N, CA, C and O atoms as a Maestro MAE file, in Angstrom:
{
 s_m_m2io_version
 :::
 2.0.0
}

f_m_ct {
 s_m_title
 :::
 protein
 m_atom[284] {
  # First column is atom index #
  i_m_mmod_type
  r_m_x_coord
  r_m_y_coord
  r_m_z_coord
  i_m_residue_number
  s_m_chain_name
  s_m_pdb_residue_name
  s_m_pdb_atom_name
  i_m_atomic_number
  :::
  1 25 -27.103 14.273 -26.420 1 A "MET " " N  " 7
  2 3 -27.649 13.041 -25.635 1 A "MET " " CA " 6
  3 2 -26.223 12.666 -24.593 1 A "MET " " C  " 6
  4 15 -25.083 12.282 -24.853 1 A "MET " " O  " 8
  5 25 -27.047 13.040 -23.143 2 A "GLN " " N  " 7
  6 3 -25.471 12.553 -21.923 2 A "GLN " " CA " 6
  7 2 -25.657 11.119 -21.994 2 A "GLN " " C  " 6
  8 15 -26.786 10.686 -22.223 2 A "GLN " " O  " 8
  9 25 -24.531 10.210 -21.799 3 A "VAL " " N  " 7
  10 3 -24.642 9.026 -21.535 3 A "VAL " " CA " 6
  11 2 -24.414 8.880 -19.960 3 A "VAL " " C  " 6
  12 15 -23.532 9.587 -19.472 3 A "VAL " " O  " 8
  13 25 -24.960 8.229 -19.324 4 A "THR " " N  " 7
  14 3 -25.329 8.211 -17.526 4 A "THR " " CA " 6
  15 2 -25.042 6.655 -17.506 4 A "THR " " C  " 6
  16 15 -25.452 5.845 -18.338 4 A "THR " " O  " 8
  17 25 -24.256 6.392 -16.395 5 A "HIS " " N  " 7
  18 3 -24.251 4.988 -15.763 5 A "HIS " " CA " 6
  19 2 -24.652 5.044 -14.324 5 A "HIS " " C  " 6
  20 15 -24.134 5.630 -13.373 5 A "HIS " " O  " 8
  21 25 -25.292 4.583 -14.377 6 A "THR " " N  " 7
  22 3 -25.586 4.527 -12.600 6 A "THR " " CA " 6
  23 2 -24.600 3.344 -11.481 6 A "THR " " C  " 6
  24 15 -24.058 3.643 -10.417 6 A "THR " " O  " 8
  25 25 -24.624 2.058 -12.126 7 A "ALA " " N  " 7
  26 3 -24.113 1.026 -11.567 7 A "ALA " " CA " 6
  27 2 -22.955 0.733 -11.833 7 A "ALA " " C  " 6
  28 15 -22.545 0.370 -12.936 7 A "ALA " " O  " 8
  29 25 -22.031 0.930 -10.372 8 A "GLU " " N  " 7
  30 3 -20.345 0.705 -10.734 8 A "GLU " " CA " 6
  31 2 -20.492 -0.847 -10.537 8 A "GLU " " C  " 6
  32 15 -21.280 -1.447 -9.806 8 A "GLU " " O  " 8
  33 25 -19.500 -1.353 -11.403 9 A "ILE " " N  " 7
  34 3 -19.168 -2.739 -11.311 9 A "ILE " " CA " 6
  35 2 -17.887 -3.186 -10.546 9 A "ILE " " C  " 6
  36 15 -16.846 -2.566 -10.761 9 A "ILE " " O  " 8
  37 25 -17.900 -4.220 -9.671 10 A "ILE " " N  " 7
  38 3 -16.906 -4.018 -9.042 10 A "ILE " " CA " 6
  39 2 -17.187 -5.570 -8.750 10 A "ILE " " C  " 6
  40 15 -18.271 -6.148 -8.673 10 A "ILE " " O  " 8
  41 25 -15.675 -6.150 -8.589 11 A "ARG " " N  " 7
  42 3 -15.558 -7.640 -8.995 11 A "ARG " " CA " 6
  43 2 -14.226 -7.869 -8.159 11 A "ARG " " C  " 6
  44 15 -13.223 -7.308 -8.600 11 A "ARG " " O  " 8
  45 25 -14.132 -8.438 -7.293 12 A "ASP " " N  " 7
  46 3 -12.865 -8.666 -6.610 12 A "ASP " " CA " 6
  47 2 -12.148 -9.970 -7.449 12 A "ASP " " C  " 6
  48 15 -12.622 -11.038 -7.836 12 A "ASP " " O  " 8
  49 25 -11.085 -9.510 -7.524 13 A "LEU " " N  " 7
  50 3 -10.029 -10.717 -8.644 13 A "LEU " " CA " 6
  51 2 -8.765 -11.175 -7.424 13 A "LEU " " C  " 6
  52 15 -7.649 -11.611 -7.706 13 A "LEU " " O  " 8
  53 25 -9.272 -10.950 -6.132 14 A "GLY " " N  " 7
  54 3 -8.557 -11.682 -5.153 14 A "GLY " " CA " 6
  55 2 -6.855 -10.921 -4.722 14 A "GLY " " C  " 6
  56 15 -6.468 -9.840 -5.163 14 A "GLY " " O  " 8
  57 25 -6.113 -11.770 -3.833 15 A "ASP " " N  " 7
  58 3 -4.960 -10.776 -3.111 15 A "ASP " " CA " 6
  59 2 -5.281 -9.469 -3.180 15 A "ASP " " C  " 6
  60 15 -4.506 -8.795 -3.858 15 A "ASP " " O  " 8
  61 25 -6.451 -8.745 -2.540 16 A "GLY " " N  " 7
  62 3 -6.616 -7.578 -2.119 16 A "GLY " " CA " 6
  63 2 -7.004 -6.679 -3.814 16 A "GLY " " C  " 6
  64 15 -7.253 -5.473 -3.778 16 A "GLY " " O  " 8
  65 25 -7.004 -7.157 -4.663 17 A "LEU " " N  " 7
  66 3 -7.257 -6.615 -6.038 17 A "LEU " " CA " 6
  67 2 -8.640 -6.489 -6.194 17 A "LEU " " C  " 6
  68 15 -9.488 -7.335 -5.913 17 A "LEU " " O  " 8
  69 25 -8.798 -5.434 -6.636 18 A "VAL " " N  " 7
  70 3 -10.657 -5.209 -7.233 18 A "VAL " " CA " 6
  71 2 -10.614 -4.463 -8.101 18 A "VAL " " C  " 6
  72 15 -9.809 -3.532 -8.144 18 A "VAL " " O  " 8
  73 25 -11.433 -4.704 -8.936 19 A "LEU " " N  " 7
  74 3 -12.237 -3.881 -10.718 19 A "LEU " " CA " 6
  75 2 -13.171 -3.197 -10.312 19 A "LEU " " C  " 6
  76 15 -14.085 -3.579 -9.583 19 A "LEU " " O  " 8
  77 25 -13.010 -2.158 -10.747 20 A "ARG " " N  " 7
  78 3 -14.195 -1.009 -10.560 20 A "ARG " " CA " 6
  79 2 -14.277 -0.144 -11.394 20 A "ARG " " C  " 6
  80 15 -13.358 -0.179 -12.213 20 A "ARG " " O  " 8
  81 25 -15.182 0.821 -11.568 21 A "ARG " " N  " 7
  82 3 -15.540 1.905 -12.586 21 A "ARG " " CA " 6
  83 2 -15.042 2.988 -11.806 21 A "ARG " " C  " 6
  84 15 -15.204 2.959 -10.586 21 A "ARG " " O  " 8
  85 25 -14.396 4.034 -12.410 22 A "THR " " N  " 7
  86 3 -13.692 4.879 -11.929 22 A "THR " " CA " 6
  87 2 -14.957 6.008 -11.730 22 A "THR " " C  " 6
  88 15 -15.915 6.074 -12.500 22 A "THR " " O  " 8
  89 25 -14.776 6.813 -10.631 23 A "THR " " N  " 7
  90 3 -15.678 8.220 -10.379 23 A "THR " " CA " 6
  91 2 -14.780 8.953 -10.386 23 A "THR " " C  " 6
  92 15 -13.593 8.689 -10.578 23 A "THR " " O  " 8
  93 25 -15.545 10.504 -10.059 24 A "PRO " " N  " 7
  94 3 -14.492 11.398 -10.476 24 A "PRO " " CA " 6
  95 2 -13.517 11.836 -9.483 24 A "PRO " " C  " 6
  96 15 -12.796 12.719 -9.947 24 A "PRO " " O  " 8
  97 25 -13.176 11.442 -7.969 25 A "ALA " " N  " 7
  98 3 -12.706 11.125 -7.149 25 A "ALA " " CA " 6
  99 2 -10.903 10.718 -7.760 25 A "ALA " " C  " 6
  100 15 -9.903 11.158 -7.192 25 A "ALA " " O  " 8
  101 25 -10.868 9.862 -8.926 26 A "ASP " " N  " 7
  102 3 -9.837 9.227 -9.394 26 A "ASP " " CA " 6
  103 2 -8.928 9.613 -10.581 26 A "ASP " " C  " 6
  104 15 -7.993 9.088 -11.186 26 A "ASP " " O  " 8
  105 25 -9.812 11.080 -10.658 27 A "ALA " " N  " 7
  106 3 -9.601 12.039 -11.894 27 A "ALA " " CA " 6
  107 2 -8.064 12.146 -11.849 27 A "ALA " " C  " 6
  108 15 -7.265 11.698 -12.671 27 A "ALA " " O  " 8
  109 25 -7.789 12.913 -10.584 28 A "ASP " " N  " 7
  110 3 -6.196 13.098 -10.525 28 A "ASP " " CA " 6
  111 2 -5.262 11.900 -10.912 28 A "ASP " " C  " 6
  112 15 -4.286 12.071 -11.642 28 A "ASP " " O  " 8
  113 25 -5.664 10.462 -10.299 29 A "ALA " " N  " 7
  114 3 -4.676 9.562 -10.267 29 A "ALA " " CA " 6
  115 2 -4.591 8.880 -11.493 29 A "ALA " " C  " 6
  116 15 -3.474 8.457 -11.791 29 A "ALA " " O  " 8
  117 25 -5.747 8.629 -12.458 30 A "LEU " " N  " 7
  118 3 -5.837 8.077 -13.249 30 A "LEU " " CA " 6
  119 2 -5.357 9.162 -14.722 30 A "LEU " " C  " 6
  120 15 -5.158 8.674 -15.834 30 A "LEU " " O  " 8
  121 25 -5.256 10.456 -14.464 31 A "ALA " " N  " 7
  122 3 -4.563 11.005 -15.408 31 A "ALA " " CA " 6
  123 2 -3.242 11.189 -15.285 31 A "ALA " " C  " 6
  124 15 -2.551 11.289 -16.298 31 A "ALA " " O  " 8
  125 25 -2.752 11.253 -14.158 32 A "ALA " " N  " 7
  126 3 -1.470 10.896 -13.764 32 A "ALA " " CA " 6
  127 2 -0.689 9.273 -14.427 32 A "ALA " " C  " 6
  128 15 0.407 9.177 -14.980 32 A "ALA " " O  " 8
  129 25 -1.442 8.429 -14.204 33 A "PHE " " N  " 7
  130 3 -1.188 7.003 -14.705 33 A "PHE " " CA " 6
  131 2 -1.167 7.101 -16.178 33 A "PHE " " C  " 6
  132 15 -0.158 6.873 -16.844 33 A "PHE " " O  " 8
  133 25 -2.465 7.491 -16.733 34 A "ASN " " N  " 7
  134 3 -2.411 7.665 -18.402 34 A "ASN " " CA " 6
  135 2 -1.192 8.213 -18.842 34 A "ASN " " C  " 6
  136 15 -0.424 7.582 -19.568 34 A "ASN " " O  " 8
  137 25 -0.929 9.586 -18.360 35 A "SER " " N  " 7
  138 3 0.064 10.667 -18.947 35 A "SER " " CA " 6
  139 2 1.237 9.574 -19.089 35 A "SER " " C  " 6
  140 15 1.955 9.667 -20.085 35 A "SER " " O  " 8
  141 25 1.514 8.404 -18.037 36 A "ARG " " N  " 7
  142 3 2.715 8.452 -18.112 36 A "ARG " " CA " 6
  143 2 2.895 6.969 -19.188 36 A "ARG " " C  " 6
  144 15 3.746 6.733 -20.046 36 A "ARG " " O  " 8
  145 25 1.745 6.166 -18.725 37 A "LEU " " N  " 7
  146 3 1.642 4.828 -19.969 37 A "LEU " " CA " 6
  147 2 1.533 5.311 -21.123 37 A "LEU " " C  " 6
  148 15 2.233 4.578 -21.821 37 A "LEU " " O  " 8
  149 25 1.016 6.217 -21.861 38 A "HIS " " N  " 7
  150 3 0.679 6.540 -23.156 38 A "HIS " " CA " 6
  151 2 1.853 7.441 -23.520 38 A "HIS " " C  " 6
  152 15 1.716 8.123 -24.535 38 A "HIS " " O  " 8
  153 25 2.740 7.517 -22.981 39 A "SER " " N  " 7
  154 3 3.494 8.381 -23.617 39 A "SER " " CA " 6
  155 2 4.848 7.924 -24.333 39 A "SER " " C  " 6
  156 15 5.438 6.872 -24.088 39 A "SER " " O  " 8
  157 25 5.270 8.965 -25.328 40 A "GLN " " N  " 7
  158 3 6.557 7.971 -26.181 40 A "GLN " " CA " 6
  159 2 7.384 8.664 -25.805 40 A "GLN " " C  " 6
  160 15 8.283 8.824 -26.631 40 A "GLN " " O  " 8
  161 25 7.539 9.338 -24.600 41 A "ARG " " N  " 7
  162 3 9.354 9.656 -24.054 41 A "ARG " " CA " 6
  163 2 9.054 9.047 -22.543 41 A "ARG " " C  " 6
  164 15 8.175 8.330 -22.066 41 A "ARG " " O  " 8
  165 25 10.278 9.722 -22.025 42 A "GLU " " N  " 7
  166 3 10.290 9.111 -20.759 42 A "GLU " " CA " 6
  167 2 9.517 10.460 -19.685 42 A "GLU " " C  " 6
  168 15 8.900 10.138 -18.669 42 A "GLU " " O  " 8
  169 25 9.598 11.229 -19.903 43 A "GLU " " N  " 7
  170 3 8.571 11.962 -19.086 43 A "GLU " " CA " 6
  171 2 6.973 11.846 -19.419 43 A "GLU " " C  " 6
  172 15 6.647 11.330 -20.489 43 A "GLU " " O  " 8
  173 25 5.965 12.326 -18.504 44 A "PRO " " N  " 7
  174 3 5.100 11.794 -18.834 44 A "PRO " " CA " 6
  175 2 4.556 12.856 -20.280 44 A "PRO " " C  " 6
  176 15 5.224 13.730 -20.832 44 A "PRO " " O  " 8
  177 25 3.338 12.471 -20.565 45 A "ASP " " N  " 7
  178 3 2.736 13.583 -21.815 45 A "ASP " " CA " 6
  179 2 1.785 14.189 -21.031 45 A "ASP " " C  " 6
  180 15 0.853 13.483 -20.645 45 A "ASP " " O  " 8
  181 25 1.812 15.065 -20.789 46 A "LEU " " N  " 7
  182 3 0.548 16.117 -19.803 46 A "LEU " " CA " 6
  183 2 -0.657 15.938 -20.538 46 A "LEU " " C  " 6
  184 15 -1.751 15.751 -20.007 46 A "LEU " " O  " 8
  185 25 -0.418 16.005 -21.951 47 A "ARG " " N  " 7
  186 3 -1.930 16.091 -22.999 47 A "ARG " " CA " 6
  187 2 -2.748 15.208 -22.582 47 A "ARG " " C  " 6
  188 15 -3.916 15.425 -22.262 47 A "ARG " " O  " 8
  189 25 -1.992 13.800 -22.554 48 A "ILE " " N  " 7
  190 3 -2.960 12.535 -22.109 48 A "ILE " " CA " 6
  191 2 -3.633 12.760 -20.587 48 A "ILE " " C  " 6
  192 15 -4.786 12.619 -20.180 48 A "ILE " " O  " 8
  193 25 -2.318 13.198 -19.895 49 A "GLY " " N  " 7
  194 3 -3.322 13.869 -18.647 49 A "GLY " " CA " 6
  195 2 -4.530 14.518 -18.616 49 A "GLY " " C  " 6
  196 15 -5.558 14.047 -18.130 49 A "GLY " " O  " 8
  197 25 -4.362 16.099 -19.370 50 A "VAL " " N  " 7
  198 3 -5.281 16.611 -19.378 50 A "VAL " " CA " 6
  199 2 -6.686 16.057 -19.725 50 A "VAL " " C  " 6
  200 15 -7.698 16.173 -19.033 50 A "VAL " " O  " 8
  201 25 -6.549 15.353 -21.076 51 A "TRP " " N  " 7
  202 3 -7.416 14.715 -21.716 51 A "TRP " " CA " 6
  203 2 -8.318 13.535 -21.095 51 A "TRP " " C  " 6
  204 15 -9.380 13.104 -21.543 51 A "TRP " " O  " 8
  205 25 -7.680 13.161 -20.050 52 A "THR " " N  " 7
  206 3 -8.332 11.735 -19.448 52 A "THR " " CA " 6
  207 2 -8.994 13.236 -17.937 52 A "THR " " C  " 6
  208 15 -10.183 13.528 -17.803 52 A "THR " " O  " 8
  209 25 -8.338 13.599 -17.449 53 A "ARG " " N  " 7
  210 3 -8.756 14.125 -16.559 53 A "ARG " " CA " 6
  211 2 -10.105 14.857 -17.135 53 A "ARG " " C  " 6
  212 15 -11.120 14.589 -16.492 53 A "ARG " " O  " 8
  213 25 -10.239 15.581 -18.050 54 A "ALA " " N  " 7
  214 3 -11.383 16.074 -18.611 54 A "ALA " " CA " 6
  215 2 -12.540 15.705 -18.502 54 A "ALA " " C  " 6
  216 15 -13.533 16.240 -18.009 54 A "ALA " " O  " 8
  217 25 -12.232 14.015 -19.367 55 A "LEU " " N  " 7
  218 3 -13.181 13.108 -19.656 55 A "LEU " " CA " 6
  219 2 -13.824 12.718 -18.430 55 A "LEU " " C  " 6
  220 15 -15.033 12.509 -18.532 55 A "LEU " " O  " 8
  221 25 -13.371 12.588 -17.438 56 A "ILE " " N  " 7
  222 3 -13.888 12.183 -16.219 56 A "ILE " " CA " 6
  223 2 -14.303 13.242 -15.223 56 A "ILE " " C  " 6
  224 15 -14.952 13.015 -14.202 56 A "ILE " " O  " 8
  225 25 -13.855 14.439 -15.630 57 A "ALA " " N  " 7
  226 3 -14.414 15.660 -14.342 57 A "ALA " " CA " 6
  227 2 -15.800 16.888 -15.144 57 A "ALA " " C  " 6
  228 15 -16.707 17.553 -14.642 57 A "ALA " " O  " 8
  229 25 -15.255 16.662 -16.727 58 A "ARG " " N  " 7
  230 3 -16.385 17.648 -17.531 58 A "ARG " " CA " 6
  231 2 -17.556 16.909 -17.970 58 A "ARG " " C  " 6
  232 15 -17.235 15.813 -18.429 58 A "ARG " " O  " 8
  233 25 -19.006 17.174 -17.987 59 A "PRO " " N  " 7
  234 3 -19.714 16.971 -18.623 59 A "PRO " " CA " 6
  235 2 -19.279 16.493 -20.113 59 A "PRO " " C  " 6
  236 15 -18.809 17.416 -20.779 59 A "PRO " " O  " 8
  237 25 -19.338 15.293 -20.741 60 A "HIS " " N  " 7
  238 3 -19.231 15.180 -22.090 60 A "HIS " " CA " 6
  239 2 -20.464 14.209 -22.825 60 A "HIS " " C  " 6
  240 15 -20.967 13.265 -22.215 60 A "HIS " " O  " 8
  241 25 -20.784 14.512 -23.937 61 A "PRO " " N  " 7
  242 3 -22.221 13.742 -24.138 61 A "PRO " " CA " 6
  243 2 -21.660 12.640 -24.840 61 A "PRO " " C  " 6
  244 15 -22.447 12.254 -25.704 61 A "PRO " " O  " 8
  245 25 -20.658 12.016 -24.807 62 A "THR " " N  " 7
  246 3 -20.716 10.302 -24.992 62 A "THR " " CA " 6
  247 2 -20.128 9.471 -24.148 62 A "THR " " C  " 6
  248 15 -20.083 8.251 -24.305 62 A "THR " " O  " 8
  249 25 -19.504 10.281 -22.926 63 A "PHE " " N  " 7
  250 3 -18.363 9.580 -21.877 63 A "PHE " " CA " 6
  251 2 -18.674 10.257 -20.724 63 A "PHE " " C  " 6
  252 15 -18.720 11.469 -20.514 63 A "PHE " " O  " 8
  253 25 -18.919 9.154 -19.878 64 A "ALA " " N  " 7
  254 3 -19.756 9.338 -18.358 64 A "ALA " " CA " 6
  255 2 -18.155 9.085 -17.386 64 A "ALA " " C  " 6
  256 15 -17.168 8.506 -17.839 64 A "ALA " " O  " 8
  257 25 -18.253 9.613 -16.174 65 A "PRO " " N  " 7
  258 3 -16.628 9.642 -15.222 65 A "PRO " " CA " 6
  259 2 -16.910 8.237 -14.931 65 A "PRO " " C  " 6
  260 15 -15.976 7.873 -14.216 65 A "PRO " " O  " 8
  261 25 -17.693 7.281 -15.109 66 A "ASN " " N  " 7
  262 3 -17.289 5.995 -14.906 66 A "ASN " " CA " 6
  263 2 -17.071 5.036 -15.591 66 A "ASN " " C  " 6
  264 15 -17.128 3.902 -15.114 66 A "ASN " " O  " 8
  265 25 -16.739 5.292 -17.007 67 A "ASP " " N  " 7
  266 3 -16.551 4.611 -18.304 67 A "ASP " " CA " 6
  267 2 -15.268 3.953 -18.175 67 A "ASP " " C  " 6
  268 15 -14.977 3.048 -18.957 67 A "ASP " " O  " 8
  269 25 -14.436 4.339 -17.221 68 A "PHE " " N  " 7
  270 3 -13.131 3.765 -17.336 68 A "PHE " " CA " 6
  271 2 -13.047 2.822 -16.592 68 A "PHE " " C  " 6
  272 15 -14.087 2.851 -15.936 68 A "PHE " " O  " 8
  273 25 -12.202 1.645 -16.144 69 A "THR " " N  " 7
  274 3 -12.116 0.677 -15.416 69 A "THR " " CA " 6
  275 2 -10.970 0.693 -14.530 69 A "THR " " C  " 6
  276 15 -9.973 0.961 -15.200 69 A "THR " " O  " 8
  277 25 -10.654 0.499 -13.148 70 A "VAL " " N  " 7
  278 3 -9.094 0.292 -12.741 70 A "VAL " " CA " 6
  279 2 -9.090 -0.709 -12.069 70 A "VAL " " C  " 6
  280 15 -10.159 -1.302 -11.926 70 A "VAL " " O  " 8
  281 25 -7.969 -1.181 -11.485 71 A "VAL " " N  " 7
  282 3 -7.512 -2.342 -10.502 71 A "VAL " " CA " 6
  283 2 -6.901 -1.477 -9.402 71 A "VAL " " C  " 6
  284 15 -6.408 -2.004 -8.405 71 A "VAL " " O  " 8
  :::
 }
 m_bond[283] {
  # First column is bond index #
  i_m_from
  i_m_to
  i_m_order
  :::
  1 1 2 1
  2 2 3 1
  3 3 4 2
  4 3 5 1
  5 5 6 1
  6 6 7 1
  7 7 8 2
  8 7 9 1
  9 9 10 1
  10 10 11 1
  11 11 12 2
  12 11 13 1
  13 13 14 1
  14 14 15 1
  15 15 16 2
  16 15 17 1
  17 17 18 1
  18 18 19 1
  19 19 20 2
  20 19 21 1
  21 21 22 1
  22 22 23 1
  23 23 24 2
  24 23 25 1
  25 25 26 1
  26 26 27 1
  27 27 28 2
  28 27 29 1
  29 29 30 1
  30 30 31 1
  31 31 32 2
  32 31 33 1
  33 33 34 1
  34 34 35 1
  35 35 36 2
  36 35 37 1
  37 37 38 1
  38 38 39 1
  39 39 40 2
  40 39 41 1
  41 41 42 1
  42 42 43 1
  43 43 44 2
  44 43 45 1
  45 45 46 1
  46 46 47 1
  47 47 48 2
  48 47 49 1
  49 49 50 1
  50 50 51 1
  51 51 52 2
  52 51 53 1
  53 53 54 1
  54 54 55 1
  55 55 56 2
  56 55 57 1
  57 57 58 1
  58 58 59 1
  59 59 60 2
  60 59 61 1
  61 61 62 1
  62 62 63 1
  63 63 64 2
  64 63 65 1
  65 65 66 1
  66 66 67 1
  67 67 68 2
  68 67 69 1
  69 69 70 1
  70 70 71 1
  71 71 72 2
  72 71 73 1
  73 73 74 1
  74 74 75 1
  75 75 76 2
  76 75 77 1
  77 77 78 1
  78 78 79 1
  79 79 80 2
  80 79 81 1
  81 81 82 1
  82 82 83 1
  83 83 84 2
  84 83 85 1
  85 85 86 1
  86 86 87 1
  87 87 88 2
  88 87 89 1
  89 89 90 1
  90 90 91 1
  91 91 92 2
  92 91 93 1
  93 93 94 1
  94 94 95 1
  95 95 96 2
  96 95 97 1
  97 97 98 1
  98 98 99 1
  99 99 100 2
  100 99 101 1
  101 101 102 1
  102 102 103 1
  103 103 104 2
  104 103 105 1
  105 105 106 1
  106 106 107 1
  107 107 108 2
  108 107 109 1
  109 109 110 1
  110 110 111 1
  111 111 112 2
  112 111 113 1
  113 113 114 1
  114 114 115 1
  115 115 116 2
  116 115 117 1
  117 117 118 1
  118 118 119 1
  119 119 120 2
  120 119 121 1
  121 121 122 1
  122 122 123 1
  123 123 124 2
  124 123 125 1
  125 125 126 1
  126 126 127 1
  127 127 128 2
  128 127 129 1
  129 129 130 1
  130 130 131 1
  131 131 132 2
  132 131 133 1
  133 133 134 1
  134 134 135 1
  135 135 136 2
  136 135 137 1
  137 137 138 1
  138 138 139 1
  139 139 140 2
  140 139 141 1
  141 141 142 1
  142 142 143 1
  143 143 144 2
  144 143 145 1
  145 145 146 1
  146 146 147 1
  147 147 148 2
  148 147 149 1
  149 149 150 1
  150 150 151 1
  151 151 152 2
  152 151 153 1
  153 153 154 1
  154 154 155 1
  155 155 156 2
  156 155 157 1
  157 157 158 1
  158 158 159 1
  159 159 160 2
  160 159 161 1
  161 161 162 1
  162 162 163 1
  163 163 164 2
  164 163 165 1
  165 165 166 1
  166 166 167 1
  167 167 168 2
  168 167 169 1
  169 169 170 1
  170 170 171 1
  171 171 172 2
  172 171 173 1
  173 173 174 1
  174 174 175 1
  175 175 176 2
  176 175 177 1
  177 177 178 1
  178 178 179 1
  179 179 180 2
  180 179 181 1
  181 181 182 1
  182 182 183 1
  183 183 184 2
  184 183 185 1
  185 185 186 1
  186 186 187 1
  187 187 188 2
  188 187 189 1
  189 189 190 1
  190 190 191 1
  191 191 192 2
  192 191 193 1
  193 193 194 1
  194 194 195 1
  195 195 196 2
  196 195 197 1
  197 197 198 1
  198 198 199 1
  199 199 200 2
  200 199 201 1
  201 201 202 1
  202 202 203 1
  203 203 204 2
  204 203 205 1
  205 205 206 1
  206 206 207 1
  207 207 208 2
  208 207 209 1
  209 209 210 1
  210 210 211 1
  211 211 212 2
  212 211 213 1
  213 213 214 1
  214 214 215 1
  215 215 216 2
  216 215 217 1
  217 217 218 1
  218 218 219 1
  219 219 220 2
  220 219 221 1
  221 221 222 1
  222 222 223 1
  223 223 224 2
  224 223 225 1
  225 225 226 1
  226 226 227 1
  227 227 228 2
  228 227 229 1
  229 229 230 1
  230 230 231 1
  231 231 232 2
  232 231 233 1
  233 233 234 1
  234 234 235 1
  235 235 236 2
  236 235 237 1
  237 237 238 1
  238 238 239 1
  239 239 240 2
  240 239 241 1
  241 241 242 1
  242 242 243 1
  243 243 244 2
  244 243 245 1
  245 245 246 1
  246 246 247 1
  247 247 248 2
  248 247 249 1
  249 249 250 1
  250 250 251 1
  251 251 252 2
  252 251 253 1
  253 253 254 1
  254 254 255 1
  255 255 256 2
  256 255 257 1
  257 257 258 1
  258 258 259 1
  259 259 260 2
  260 259 261 1
  261 261 262 1
  262 262 263 1
  263 263 264 2
  264 263 265 1
  265 265 266 1
  266 266 267 1
  267 267 268 2
  268 267 269 1
  269 269 270 1
  270 270 271 1
  271 271 272 2
  272 271 273 1
  273 273 274 1
  274 274 275 1
  275 275 276 2
  276 275 277 1
  277 277 278 1
  278 278 279 1
  279 279 280 2
  280 279 281 1
  281 281 282 1
  282 282 283 1
  283 283 284 2
  :::
 }
}
């Protein structure tokens, strides 16, 4: 069973900040962010980046591209 979501949640947080669900267009930026944020070293953890990109860009039975949220 493929999980799909059709509605993007968008909330204006003020000061130019918007909370929204990700789209496939966010894959590279989110992968870079997560690889730095979740690294145990000073350099990015490239495995985390590859995993993040794959969750957004490739079909997955339990994860949809808009299951991440970003501000």
